[in-house]
C-alpha positions as a Markdown table, in Angstrom:
| # | Residue | x | y | z |
|---|---|---|---|---|
| 1 | Met | 83.5 | 99.8 | 86.0 |
| 2 | Lys | 86.0 | 99.9 | 88.8 |
| 3 | Arg | 88.1 | 103.0 | 89.2 |
| 4 | Thr | 91.8 | 103.1 | 90.1 |
| 5 | Leu | 93.2 | 105.6 | 92.6 |
| 6 | Val | 96.7 | 106.8 | 91.7 |
| 7 | Ile | 98.5 | 108.5 | 94.6 |
| 8 | Leu | 101.2 | 110.7 | 93.1 |
| 9 | Ala | 104.1 | 111.6 | 95.4 |
| 10 | His | 106.7 | 113.7 | 93.6 |
| 11 | Pro | 108.3 | 116.5 | 95.6 |
| 12 | His | 109.2 | 118.5 | 92.5 |
| 13 | Leu | 106.6 | 117.5 | 89.9 |
| 14 | Ser | 107.1 | 120.6 | 87.8 |
| 15 | Glu | 110.7 | 119.6 | 87.2 |
| 16 | Ser | 110.0 | 116.0 | 86.3 |
| 17 | Arg | 109.9 | 115.0 | 82.7 |
| 18 | Val | 108.6 | 111.5 | 83.4 |
| 19 | Asn | 106.1 | 111.8 | 86.3 |
| 20 | Arg | 104.6 | 115.0 | 84.7 |
| 21 | Arg | 104.1 | 113.1 | 81.4 |
| 22 | Trp | 102.7 | 110.1 | 83.3 |
| 23 | Arg | 100.3 | 112.4 | 85.1 |
| 24 | Glu | 99.1 | 114.0 | 81.8 |
| 25 | Glu | 98.4 | 110.5 | 80.4 |
| 26 | Leu | 96.5 | 109.4 | 83.4 |
| 27 | Leu | 94.3 | 112.6 | 83.3 |
| 28 | Arg | 93.1 | 111.4 | 79.9 |
| 29 | His | 91.1 | 108.7 | 81.7 |
| 30 | Pro | 89.0 | 110.6 | 84.2 |
| 31 | Glu | 86.2 | 108.1 | 84.0 |
| 32 | Gln | 88.5 | 105.3 | 85.2 |
| 33 | Ile | 91.4 | 106.9 | 87.1 |
| 34 | Asp | 91.3 | 109.3 | 90.0 |
| 35 | Leu | 94.6 | 111.1 | 90.6 |
| 36 | His | 95.6 | 112.3 | 94.0 |
| 37 | Asp | 98.7 | 114.4 | 94.3 |
| 38 | Leu | 100.1 | 114.2 | 97.8 |
| 39 | Tyr | 102.5 | 117.1 | 97.5 |
| 40 | Ala | 99.9 | 119.4 | 96.0 |
| 41 | Arg | 97.3 | 118.5 | 98.7 |
| 42 | Tyr | 99.7 | 118.5 | 101.7 |
| 43 | Ser | 102.3 | 121.1 | 100.8 |
| 44 | Asp | 102.7 | 121.7 | 104.6 |
| 45 | Gly | 103.4 | 118.0 | 105.2 |
| 46 | Arg | 100.4 | 117.6 | 107.5 |
| 47 | Ile | 98.3 | 114.6 | 106.4 |
| 48 | Asp | 94.6 | 114.5 | 107.0 |
| 49 | Val | 94.5 | 110.8 | 108.1 |
| 50 | Lys | 90.8 | 110.4 | 108.1 |
| 51 | Glu | 90.4 | 111.9 | 104.7 |
| 52 | Glu | 93.1 | 109.6 | 103.3 |
| 53 | Gln | 91.6 | 106.5 | 105.0 |
| 54 | Ala | 88.2 | 107.3 | 103.6 |
| 55 | Arg | 89.7 | 107.8 | 100.1 |
| 56 | Leu | 91.4 | 104.4 | 100.3 |
| 57 | Glu | 88.2 | 102.7 | 101.4 |
| 58 | Arg | 86.5 | 103.8 | 98.2 |
| 59 | Tyr | 88.9 | 101.9 | 95.9 |
| 60 | Asp | 89.9 | 98.3 | 95.3 |
| 61 | Arg | 92.9 | 99.2 | 93.1 |
| 62 | Val | 95.6 | 101.7 | 94.2 |
| 63 | Ile | 98.8 | 102.7 | 92.4 |
| 64 | Leu | 101.5 | 104.7 | 94.1 |
| 65 | Gln | 103.4 | 106.8 | 91.6 |
| 66 | Phe | 106.7 | 108.3 | 92.7 |
| 67 | Pro | 110.4 | 108.7 | 91.7 |
| 68 | Leu | 112.8 | 106.3 | 93.4 |
| 69 | Tyr | 114.3 | 108.7 | 96.0 |
| 70 | Trp | 117.5 | 107.5 | 97.6 |
| 71 | Tyr | 116.5 | 103.9 | 97.0 |
| 72 | Ser | 113.1 | 104.5 | 98.7 |
| 73 | Tyr | 110.0 | 106.6 | 98.3 |
| 74 | Pro | 109.8 | 110.4 | 98.8 |
| 75 | Pro | 109.5 | 111.6 | 102.4 |
| 76 | Leu | 105.8 | 112.7 | 102.2 |
| 77 | Leu | 104.8 | 109.2 | 100.9 |
| 78 | Lys | 106.7 | 107.6 | 103.9 |
| 79 | Thr | 104.8 | 109.9 | 106.3 |
| 80 | Trp | 101.6 | 109.0 | 104.5 |
| 81 | Phe | 102.2 | 105.3 | 105.1 |
| 82 | Asp | 103.2 | 105.9 | 108.7 |
| 83 | Glu | 100.1 | 107.8 | 109.5 |
| 84 | Val | 97.4 | 106.4 | 107.2 |
| 85 | Phe | 98.2 | 102.7 | 107.7 |
| 86 | Ala | 97.2 | 103.0 | 111.3 |
| 87 | Tyr | 96.7 | 100.3 | 113.9 |
| 88 | Gly | 93.0 | 99.6 | 114.3 |
| 89 | Trp | 92.3 | 100.7 | 110.8 |
| 90 | Ala | 94.7 | 99.0 | 108.5 |
| 91 | Tyr | 95.9 | 96.2 | 110.8 |
| 92 | Gly | 95.4 | 94.9 | 114.3 |
| 93 | Ser | 92.5 | 93.3 | 116.0 |
| 94 | Ser | 89.9 | 95.5 | 114.3 |
| 95 | Gly | 91.9 | 96.9 | 111.5 |
| 96 | Asp | 91.2 | 95.2 | 108.1 |
| 97 | Lys | 90.2 | 98.1 | 105.8 |
| 98 | Leu | 92.9 | 97.3 | 103.3 |
| 99 | Thr | 92.5 | 93.5 | 103.2 |
| 100 | Gly | 92.1 | 92.3 | 99.7 |
| 101 | Lys | 92.7 | 95.7 | 98.1 |
| 102 | Thr | 95.3 | 95.7 | 95.2 |
| 103 | Phe | 98.3 | 98.0 | 95.4 |
| 104 | Gly | 101.0 | 98.7 | 92.9 |
| 105 | Thr | 103.9 | 101.1 | 92.3 |
| 106 | Ala | 104.8 | 103.1 | 89.3 |
| 107 | Ile | 108.4 | 104.3 | 89.7 |
| 108 | Ser | 110.6 | 106.6 | 87.7 |
| 109 | Ile | 114.2 | 105.5 | 88.2 |
| 110 | Gly | 117.0 | 107.8 | 87.3 |
| 111 | Asp | 119.6 | 105.2 | 86.6 |
| 112 | Lys | 120.0 | 102.4 | 84.0 |
| 113 | Lys | 118.2 | 99.1 | 84.4 |
| 114 | Gln | 121.5 | 97.1 | 84.4 |
| 115 | Asn | 122.6 | 98.9 | 87.6 |
| 116 | Tyr | 119.6 | 97.4 | 89.4 |
| 117 | Thr | 121.0 | 93.8 | 89.5 |
| 118 | Arg | 123.1 | 92.0 | 92.0 |
| 119 | Ser | 126.1 | 92.6 | 89.8 |
| 120 | Gly | 125.2 | 96.1 | 88.9 |
| 121 | Gly | 126.2 | 99.4 | 90.4 |
| 122 | Val | 123.4 | 99.4 | 92.9 |
| 123 | Ser | 123.8 | 95.7 | 93.9 |
| 124 | Phe | 120.1 | 95.4 | 94.5 |
| 125 | Thr | 117.1 | 94.7 | 92.3 |
| 126 | Val | 114.1 | 97.0 | 92.4 |
| 127 | Asp | 112.1 | 94.1 | 93.9 |
| 128 | Glu | 114.6 | 94.1 | 96.8 |
| 129 | Ile | 114.5 | 97.9 | 97.2 |
| 130 | Leu | 110.7 | 97.7 | 97.4 |
| 131 | Ala | 110.8 | 95.0 | 100.2 |
| 132 | Pro | 109.5 | 97.4 | 102.9 |
| 133 | Phe | 106.6 | 98.4 | 100.7 |
| 134 | Lys | 105.8 | 94.8 | 100.0 |
| 135 | Ala | 106.1 | 93.8 | 103.7 |
| 136 | Ser | 103.7 | 96.6 | 104.6 |
| 137 | Leu | 101.2 | 95.5 | 102.1 |
| 138 | Arg | 101.4 | 91.9 | 103.2 |
| 139 | His | 101.0 | 93.0 | 106.9 |
| 140 | Val | 97.7 | 94.7 | 106.1 |
| 141 | Gly | 96.4 | 91.9 | 103.9 |
| 142 | Ala | 96.6 | 93.8 | 100.6 |
| 143 | Ile | 97.5 | 92.2 | 97.3 |
| 144 | Glu | 100.7 | 93.4 | 95.6 |
| 145 | Leu | 100.8 | 94.1 | 91.9 |
| 146 | Pro | 104.1 | 93.9 | 89.9 |
| 147 | Phe | 105.8 | 97.3 | 89.8 |
| 148 | Phe | 105.9 | 99.5 | 86.7 |
| 149 | Ala | 109.1 | 101.4 | 86.1 |
| 150 | Leu | 110.9 | 103.6 | 83.6 |
| 151 | Tyr | 114.7 | 103.4 | 84.0 |
| 152 | Gly | 117.0 | 106.2 | 82.9 |
| 153 | Ala | 114.4 | 108.8 | 83.8 |
| 154 | Ser | 117.0 | 111.3 | 84.8 |
| 155 | Phe | 118.8 | 111.7 | 81.5 |
| 156 | Gln | 119.0 | 108.5 | 79.5 |
| 157 | Ala | 115.4 | 107.8 | 78.4 |
| 158 | Ser | 114.6 | 109.4 | 75.1 |
| 159 | Asp | 111.4 | 111.4 | 74.5 |
| 160 | Glu | 110.0 | 108.5 | 72.6 |
| 161 | Glu | 110.7 | 106.1 | 75.5 |
| 162 | Val | 109.0 | 108.5 | 77.9 |
| 163 | Glu | 106.0 | 108.7 | 75.6 |
| 164 | Gln | 105.8 | 104.9 | 75.2 |
| 165 | Ser | 106.1 | 104.5 | 79.0 |
| 166 | Ala | 103.2 | 106.9 | 79.6 |
| 167 | Arg | 100.9 | 104.9 | 77.4 |
| 168 | Glu | 102.1 | 101.6 | 78.9 |
| 169 | Tyr | 101.7 | 103.1 | 82.4 |
| 170 | Ala | 98.1 | 104.2 | 81.7 |
| 171 | Arg | 97.3 | 100.6 | 80.6 |
| 172 | His | 99.0 | 99.3 | 83.8 |
| 173 | Ala | 97.0 | 101.7 | 86.0 |
| 174 | Leu | 93.8 | 100.7 | 84.3 |
| 175 | Gly | 94.6 | 97.0 | 85.0 |
| 176 | Glu | 94.9 | 96.1 | 81.3 |
| 177 | Thr | 97.3 | 93.3 | 80.6 |
| 178 | Pro | 100.3 | 94.2 | 78.3 |
């Protein structure tokens, strides 16, 4: 059975209703999901690049879990990308370690879904906001999964919606079709 690596990047996990609940649900599947919390591991912000690269090499399926943070990902996850997806390892003449690996995102979004349309308050779709992530994956030869999201995570989502999203997210992380 193939395992999934979930890289959790939430700068204030203890304050997060959604990401904390998602984490709890994922931990119910230790035989299939390995959870790696970047902010817990690198509270000083200094990434162990070799350790992270070795970790990624062990998995074919990786999910990045994070809150949408100013229409992007949290700062430590950006640093992680910048340092871990290195020339000569992830891309370049001898860099192909991520080729063919599957990557996805699981995002908690504070605002309502209808605001993430061309005519909505944000004026961009989530797919458009994730364009840098998608471009990075394509550049290194990885395969992109559809994103998983819960909208209204800040205050609109009910407890029942958060619970349902946790179960659906676990199935998504496991690669089970809805």
